[in-house]
PyMOL Python script that loads the backbone (N, CA, C, O; Angstrom):
from pymol import cmd

cmd.read_pdbstr("""\
ATOM      1  N   MET A   1     147.053 -17.617 -59.708  1.00  0.00           N
ATOM      2  CA  MET A   1     145.761 -17.927 -59.091  1.00  0.00           C
ATOM      3  C   MET A   1     144.827 -16.776 -59.196  1.00  0.00           C
ATOM      4  O   MET A   1     144.699 -15.943 -58.299  1.00  0.00           O
ATOM      5  N   SER A   2     144.169 -16.757 -60.340  1.00  0.00           N
ATOM      6  CA  SER A   2     143.258 -15.725 -60.804  1.00  0.00           C
ATOM      7  C   SER A   2     141.717 -16.475 -60.859  1.00  0.00           C
ATOM      8  O   SER A   2     140.907 -16.463 -61.785  1.00  0.00           O
ATOM      9  N   ASP A   3     141.632 -17.050 -59.685  1.00  0.00           N
ATOM     10  CA  ASP A   3     140.215 -17.687 -59.530  1.00  0.00           C
ATOM     11  C   ASP A   3     139.134 -16.805 -59.093  1.00  0.00           C
ATOM     12  O   ASP A   3     139.226 -16.294 -57.977  1.00  0.00           O
ATOM     13  N   PRO A   4     138.097 -16.555 -59.852  1.00  0.00           N
ATOM     14  CA  PRO A   4     137.151 -15.513 -59.433  1.00  0.00           C
ATOM     15  C   PRO A   4     136.482 -15.934 -58.075  1.00  0.00           C
ATOM     16  O   PRO A   4     135.800 -15.116 -57.458  1.00  0.00           O
ATOM     17  N   HIS A   5     136.657 -17.067 -57.664  1.00  0.00           N
ATOM     18  CA  HIS A   5     135.977 -17.474 -56.500  1.00  0.00           C
ATOM     19  C   HIS A   5     136.819 -17.461 -55.241  1.00  0.00           C
ATOM     20  O   HIS A   5     136.331 -17.774 -54.155  1.00  0.00           O
ATOM     21  N   LEU A   6     138.022 -17.117 -55.381  1.00  0.00           N
ATOM     22  CA  LEU A   6     139.058 -17.107 -54.366  1.00  0.00           C
ATOM     23  C   LEU A   6     138.611 -16.526 -53.181  1.00  0.00           C
ATOM     24  O   LEU A   6     138.589 -17.162 -52.127  1.00  0.00           O
ATOM     25  N   GLY A   7     138.233 -15.303 -53.278  1.00  0.00           N
ATOM     26  CA  GLY A   7     137.747 -14.577 -52.210  1.00  0.00           C
ATOM     27  C   GLY A   7     136.593 -15.223 -51.240  1.00  0.00           C
ATOM     28  O   GLY A   7     136.629 -15.123 -50.013  1.00  0.00           O
ATOM     29  N   PHE A   8     135.672 -15.831 -51.896  1.00  0.00           N
ATOM     30  CA  PHE A   8     134.724 -16.581 -51.177  1.00  0.00           C
ATOM     31  C   PHE A   8     135.210 -17.805 -50.686  1.00  0.00           C
ATOM     32  O   PHE A   8     134.656 -18.233 -49.673  1.00  0.00           O
ATOM     33  N   ILE A   9     136.114 -18.456 -51.176  1.00  0.00           N
ATOM     34  CA  ILE A   9     136.708 -19.590 -50.524  1.00  0.00           C
ATOM     35  C   ILE A   9     137.433 -19.251 -49.220  1.00  0.00           C
ATOM     36  O   ILE A   9     137.255 -19.894 -48.185  1.00  0.00           O
ATOM     37  N   VAL A  10     138.326 -18.125 -49.336  1.00  0.00           N
ATOM     38  CA  VAL A  10     139.097 -17.638 -48.158  1.00  0.00           C
ATOM     39  C   VAL A  10     138.083 -17.252 -47.183  1.00  0.00           C
ATOM     40  O   VAL A  10     138.119 -17.759 -46.062  1.00  0.00           O
ATOM     41  N   ALA A  11     137.271 -16.490 -47.466  1.00  0.00           N
ATOM     42  CA  ALA A  11     136.146 -15.970 -46.464  1.00  0.00           C
ATOM     43  C   ALA A  11     135.388 -17.184 -45.724  1.00  0.00           C
ATOM     44  O   ALA A  11     135.159 -17.198 -44.514  1.00  0.00           O
ATOM     45  N   SER A  12     135.077 -18.072 -46.518  1.00  0.00           N
ATOM     46  CA  SER A  12     134.482 -19.328 -45.982  1.00  0.00           C
ATOM     47  C   SER A  12     135.201 -20.042 -44.929  1.00  0.00           C
ATOM     48  O   SER A  12     134.663 -20.395 -43.879  1.00  0.00           O
ATOM     49  N   TYR A  13     136.562 -20.269 -45.259  1.00  0.00           N
ATOM     50  CA  TYR A  13     137.589 -20.837 -44.285  1.00  0.00           C
ATOM     51  C   TYR A  13     137.747 -20.056 -43.050  1.00  0.00           C
ATOM     52  O   TYR A  13     137.804 -20.544 -41.922  1.00  0.00           O
ATOM     53  N   ALA A  14     137.814 -18.805 -43.345  1.00  0.00           N
ATOM     54  CA  ALA A  14     138.001 -17.803 -42.180  1.00  0.00           C
ATOM     55  C   ALA A  14     136.821 -17.873 -41.291  1.00  0.00           C
ATOM     56  O   ALA A  14     136.942 -17.988 -40.071  1.00  0.00           O
ATOM     57  N   ILE A  15     135.725 -17.807 -41.871  1.00  0.00           N
ATOM     58  CA  ILE A  15     134.578 -17.832 -40.965  1.00  0.00           C
ATOM     59  C   ILE A  15     134.434 -19.125 -40.244  1.00  0.00           C
ATOM     60  O   ILE A  15     134.103 -19.139 -39.059  1.00  0.00           O
ATOM     61  N   GLY A  16     134.681 -20.256 -40.947  1.00  0.00           N
ATOM     62  CA  GLY A  16     134.669 -21.639 -40.306  1.00  0.00           C
ATOM     63  C   GLY A  16     135.599 -21.667 -39.089  1.00  0.00           C
ATOM     64  O   GLY A  16     135.266 -22.087 -37.981  1.00  0.00           O
ATOM     65  N   PHE A  17     136.854 -21.155 -39.428  1.00  0.00           N
ATOM     66  CA  PHE A  17     137.832 -21.062 -38.239  1.00  0.00           C
ATOM     67  C   PHE A  17     137.505 -20.301 -36.962  1.00  0.00           C
ATOM     68  O   PHE A  17     137.801 -20.678 -35.828  1.00  0.00           O
ATOM     69  N   VAL A  18     136.823 -19.124 -37.300  1.00  0.00           N
ATOM     70  CA  VAL A  18     136.387 -18.178 -36.148  1.00  0.00           C
ATOM     71  C   VAL A  18     135.356 -18.919 -35.543  1.00  0.00           C
ATOM     72  O   VAL A  18     135.428 -18.980 -34.315  1.00  0.00           O
ATOM     73  N   VAL A  19     134.267 -19.588 -36.171  1.00  0.00           N
ATOM     74  CA  VAL A  19     133.292 -20.237 -35.426  1.00  0.00           C
ATOM     75  C   VAL A  19     133.851 -21.495 -34.604  1.00  0.00           C
ATOM     76  O   VAL A  19     133.330 -21.758 -33.520  1.00  0.00           O
ATOM     77  N   VAL A  20     134.748 -22.161 -35.028  1.00  0.00           N
ATOM     78  CA  VAL A  20     135.189 -23.375 -34.439  1.00  0.00           C
ATOM     79  C   VAL A  20     135.983 -22.899 -33.220  1.00  0.00           C
ATOM     80  O   VAL A  20     135.841 -23.386 -32.098  1.00  0.00           O
ATOM     81  N   ALA A  21     136.772 -21.977 -33.504  1.00  0.00           N
ATOM     82  CA  ALA A  21     137.685 -21.418 -32.256  1.00  0.00           C
ATOM     83  C   ALA A  21     136.801 -20.755 -31.221  1.00  0.00           C
ATOM     84  O   ALA A  21     137.150 -20.804 -30.042  1.00  0.00           O
ATOM     85  N   GLY A  22     135.752 -20.176 -31.549  1.00  0.00           N
ATOM     86  CA  GLY A  22     134.697 -19.661 -30.632  1.00  0.00           C
ATOM     87  C   GLY A  22     134.021 -20.782 -29.972  1.00  0.00           C
ATOM     88  O   GLY A  22     133.694 -20.561 -28.806  1.00  0.00           O
ATOM     89  N   LEU A  23     133.764 -21.831 -30.410  1.00  0.00           N
ATOM     90  CA  LEU A  23     133.138 -22.970 -29.797  1.00  0.00           C
ATOM     91  C   LEU A  23     134.196 -23.571 -28.808  1.00  0.00           C
ATOM     92  O   LEU A  23     133.854 -23.909 -27.674  1.00  0.00           O
ATOM     93  N   ILE A  24     135.335 -23.683 -29.201  1.00  0.00           N
ATOM     94  CA  ILE A  24     136.533 -24.128 -28.376  1.00  0.00           C
ATOM     95  C   ILE A  24     136.501 -23.242 -27.108  1.00  0.00           C
ATOM     96  O   ILE A  24     136.340 -23.796 -26.020  1.00  0.00           O
ATOM     97  N   VAL A  25     136.633 -22.012 -27.174  1.00  0.00           N
ATOM     98  CA  VAL A  25     136.848 -20.972 -26.122  1.00  0.00           C
ATOM     99  C   VAL A  25     135.487 -21.163 -25.246  1.00  0.00           C
ATOM    100  O   VAL A  25     135.570 -21.281 -24.024  1.00  0.00           O
ATOM    101  N   TRP A  26     134.469 -21.184 -25.792  1.00  0.00           N
ATOM    102  CA  TRP A  26     133.100 -21.253 -25.100  1.00  0.00           C
ATOM    103  C   TRP A  26     133.192 -22.487 -24.217  1.00  0.00           C
ATOM    104  O   TRP A  26     132.885 -22.392 -23.029  1.00  0.00           O
ATOM    105  N   THR A  27     133.616 -23.688 -24.757  1.00  0.00           N
ATOM    106  CA  THR A  27     133.553 -24.949 -23.945  1.00  0.00           C
ATOM    107  C   THR A  27     134.626 -24.910 -22.887  1.00  0.00           C
ATOM    108  O   THR A  27     134.428 -25.458 -21.802  1.00  0.00           O
ATOM    109  N   VAL A  28     135.660 -24.337 -23.134  1.00  0.00           N
ATOM    110  CA  VAL A  28     136.681 -24.206 -21.969  1.00  0.00           C
ATOM    111  C   VAL A  28     136.124 -23.396 -20.826  1.00  0.00           C
ATOM    112  O   VAL A  28     136.186 -23.764 -19.653  1.00  0.00           O
ATOM    113  N   LEU A  29     135.534 -22.185 -21.269  1.00  0.00           N
ATOM    114  CA  LEU A  29     135.061 -21.265 -20.208  1.00  0.00           C
ATOM    115  C   LEU A  29     133.991 -21.932 -19.447  1.00  0.00           C
ATOM    116  O   LEU A  29     133.939 -21.806 -18.224  1.00  0.00           O
ATOM    117  N   ASP A  30     133.108 -22.658 -20.123  1.00  0.00           N
ATOM    118  CA  ASP A  30     131.835 -23.230 -19.561  1.00  0.00           C
ATOM    119  C   ASP A  30     132.220 -24.310 -18.635  1.00  0.00           C
ATOM    120  O   ASP A  30     131.553 -24.575 -17.636  1.00  0.00           O
ATOM    121  N   HIS A  31     133.534 -25.069 -19.041  1.00  0.00           N
ATOM    122  CA  HIS A  31     133.971 -26.129 -18.171  1.00  0.00           C
ATOM    123  C   HIS A  31     134.547 -25.512 -16.838  1.00  0.00           C
ATOM    124  O   HIS A  31     134.370 -26.102 -15.772  1.00  0.00           O
ATOM    125  N   ARG A  32     135.174 -24.429 -16.898  1.00  0.00           N
ATOM    126  CA  ARG A  32     135.566 -23.796 -15.797  1.00  0.00           C
ATOM    127  C   ARG A  32     134.508 -23.437 -14.808  1.00  0.00           C
ATOM    128  O   ARG A  32     134.579 -23.687 -13.605  1.00  0.00           O
ATOM    129  N   VAL A  33     133.496 -22.817 -15.422  1.00  0.00           N
ATOM    130  CA  VAL A  33     132.312 -22.438 -14.501  1.00  0.00           C
ATOM    131  C   VAL A  33     131.700 -23.583 -13.899  1.00  0.00           C
ATOM    132  O   VAL A  33     131.364 -23.552 -12.715  1.00  0.00           O
ATOM    133  N   GLN A  34     131.505 -24.738 -14.721  1.00  0.00           N
ATOM    134  CA  GLN A  34     130.845 -25.825 -14.150  1.00  0.00           C
ATOM    135  C   GLN A  34     131.695 -26.449 -13.004  1.00  0.00           C
ATOM    136  O   GLN A  34     131.217 -26.824 -11.933  1.00  0.00           O
ATOM    137  N   ALA A  35     132.933 -26.514 -13.331  1.00  0.00           N
ATOM    138  CA  ALA A  35     134.014 -27.267 -12.189  1.00  0.00           C
ATOM    139  C   ALA A  35     133.781 -26.275 -10.854  1.00  0.00           C
ATOM    140  O   ALA A  35     133.656 -26.827  -9.761  1.00  0.00           O
ATOM    141  N   ARG A  36     133.727 -24.931 -10.933  1.00  0.00           N
ATOM    142  CA  ARG A  36     133.594 -24.185  -9.814  1.00  0.00           C
ATOM    143  C   ARG A  36     132.327 -24.495  -9.063  1.00  0.00           C
ATOM    144  O   ARG A  36     132.279 -24.639  -7.841  1.00  0.00           O
ATOM    145  N   ALA A  37     131.318 -24.587  -9.876  1.00  0.00           N
ATOM    146  CA  ALA A  37     129.959 -24.830  -9.160  1.00  0.00           C
ATOM    147  C   ALA A  37     129.931 -26.179  -8.560  1.00  0.00           C
ATOM    148  O   ALA A  37     129.309 -26.328  -7.509  1.00  0.00           O
ATOM    149  N   LEU A  38     130.467 -27.068  -9.047  1.00  0.00           N
ATOM    150  CA  LEU A  38     130.591 -28.454  -8.585  1.00  0.00           C
ATOM    151  C   LEU A  38     131.479 -28.519  -7.179  1.00  0.00           C
ATOM    152  O   LEU A  38     131.238 -29.234  -6.206  1.00  0.00           O
ATOM    153  N   GLU A  39     132.482 -27.651  -7.329  1.00  0.00           N
ATOM    154  CA  GLU A  39     133.327 -27.611  -6.160  1.00  0.00           C
ATOM    155  C   GLU A  39     132.397 -26.963  -4.991  1.00  0.00           C
ATOM    156  O   GLU A  39     132.356 -27.467  -3.869  1.00  0.00           O
ATOM    157  N   ARG A  40     131.674 -25.839  -5.340  1.00  0.00           N
ATOM    158  CA  ARG A  40     130.843 -25.274  -4.189  1.00  0.00           C
ATOM    159  C   ARG A  40     129.757 -26.365  -3.762  1.00  0.00           C
ATOM    160  O   ARG A  40     129.482 -26.533  -2.574  1.00  0.00           O
ATOM    161  N   LEU A  41     129.242 -26.992  -4.638  1.00  0.00           N
ATOM    162  CA  LEU A  41     128.310 -27.981  -4.192  1.00  0.00           C
ATOM    163  C   LEU A  41     128.909 -29.178  -3.343  1.00  0.00           C
ATOM    164  O   LEU A  41     128.293 -29.584  -2.357  1.00  0.00           O
ATOM    165  N   GLU A  42     130.042 -29.707  -3.708  1.00  0.00           N
ATOM    166  CA  GLU A  42     130.817 -30.568  -2.956  1.00  0.00           C
ATOM    167  C   GLU A  42     131.170 -30.092  -1.584  1.00  0.00           C
ATOM    168  O   GLU A  42     131.091 -30.818  -0.593  1.00  0.00           O
ATOM    169  N   ALA A  43     131.592 -28.749  -1.561  1.00  0.00           N
ATOM    170  CA  ALA A  43     131.853 -28.180  -0.193  1.00  0.00           C
ATOM    171  C   ALA A  43     130.706 -28.072   0.641  1.00  0.00           C
ATOM    172  O   ALA A  43     130.849 -28.273   1.847  1.00  0.00           O
ATOM    173  N   ARG A  44     129.557 -27.775   0.165  1.00  0.00           N
ATOM    174  CA  ARG A  44     128.322 -27.606   1.046  1.00  0.00           C
ATOM    175  C   ARG A  44     127.842 -28.720   1.512  1.00  0.00           C
ATOM    176  O   ARG A  44     127.325 -28.770   2.628  1.00  0.00           O
ATOM    177  N   SER A  45     127.959 -29.868   0.640  1.00  0.00           N
ATOM    178  CA  SER A  45     127.610 -31.241   1.069  1.00  0.00           C
ATOM    179  C   SER A  45     128.379 -31.987   2.173  1.00  0.00           C
ATOM    180  O   SER A  45     127.837 -32.714   3.005  1.00  0.00           O
ATOM    181  N   GLY A  46     129.859 -31.702   2.086  1.00  0.00           N
ATOM    182  CA  GLY A  46     130.619 -32.284   2.943  1.00  0.00           C
ATOM    183  C   GLY A  46     131.114 -33.695   2.573  1.00  0.00           C
ATOM    184  O   GLY A  46     131.875 -34.352   3.283  1.00  0.00           O
ATOM    185  N   ARG A  47     130.624 -34.085   1.424  1.00  0.00           N
ATOM    186  CA  ARG A  47     131.042 -35.527   0.865  1.00  0.00           C
ATOM    187  C   ARG A  47     131.635 -35.403  -0.496  1.00  0.00           C
ATOM    188  O   ARG A  47     131.240 -34.551  -1.291  1.00  0.00           O
ATOM    189  N   ARG A  48     132.508 -36.186  -0.744  1.00  0.00           N
ATOM    190  CA  ARG A  48     133.234 -36.242  -2.109  1.00  0.00           C
ATOM    191  C   ARG A  48     132.625 -37.345  -2.943  1.00  0.00           C
ATOM    192  O   ARG A  48     132.047 -38.341  -2.508  1.00  0.00           O
ATOM    193  N   ARG A  49     132.854 -37.002  -4.288  1.00  0.00           N
ATOM    194  CA  ARG A  49     132.527 -38.032  -5.306  1.00  0.00           C
ATOM    195  C   ARG A  49     133.329 -39.265  -5.186  1.00  0.00           C
ATOM    196  O   ARG A  49     134.514 -39.224  -4.858  1.00  0.00           O
ATOM    197  N   GLY A  50     132.682 -40.396  -5.456  1.00  0.00           N
ATOM    198  CA  GLY A  50     133.343 -41.585  -5.499  1.00  0.00           C
ATOM    199  C   GLY A  50     133.530 -42.326  -4.215  1.00  0.00           C
ATOM    200  O   GLY A  50     133.906 -43.498  -4.183  1.00  0.00           O
ATOM    201  N   ARG A  51     133.234 -41.547  -3.061  1.00  0.00           N
ATOM    202  CA  ARG A  51     133.455 -42.176  -1.708  1.00  0.00           C
ATOM    203  C   ARG A  51     131.793 -42.542  -1.227  1.00  0.00           C
ATOM    204  O   ARG A  51     130.808 -41.872  -1.536  1.00  0.00           O
ATOM    205  N   PRO A  52     131.808 -43.590  -0.527  1.00  0.00           N
ATOM    206  CA  PRO A  52     130.421 -43.987  -0.117  1.00  0.00           C
ATOM    207  C   PRO A  52     129.982 -43.128   1.263  1.00  0.00           C
ATOM    208  O   PRO A  52     128.875 -43.302   1.772  1.00  0.00           O
TER     209      PRO A  52
END
""", "prot")
cmd.dss("prot")
cmd.show_as("cartoon", "prot")
cmd.util.cbc("prot")
cmd.orient("prot")
């Protein structure tokens, strides 16, 4: 495997993996923040979603 472009290919895959993993972590953390904010709003209003 003496391809002169091997380093570029490996680096591209590594950067792509880091970006996708970062987006997944960001999404999970944001979901937690939004869920907590929703719980606070629901507690303040005294009503639950889905109930009339």
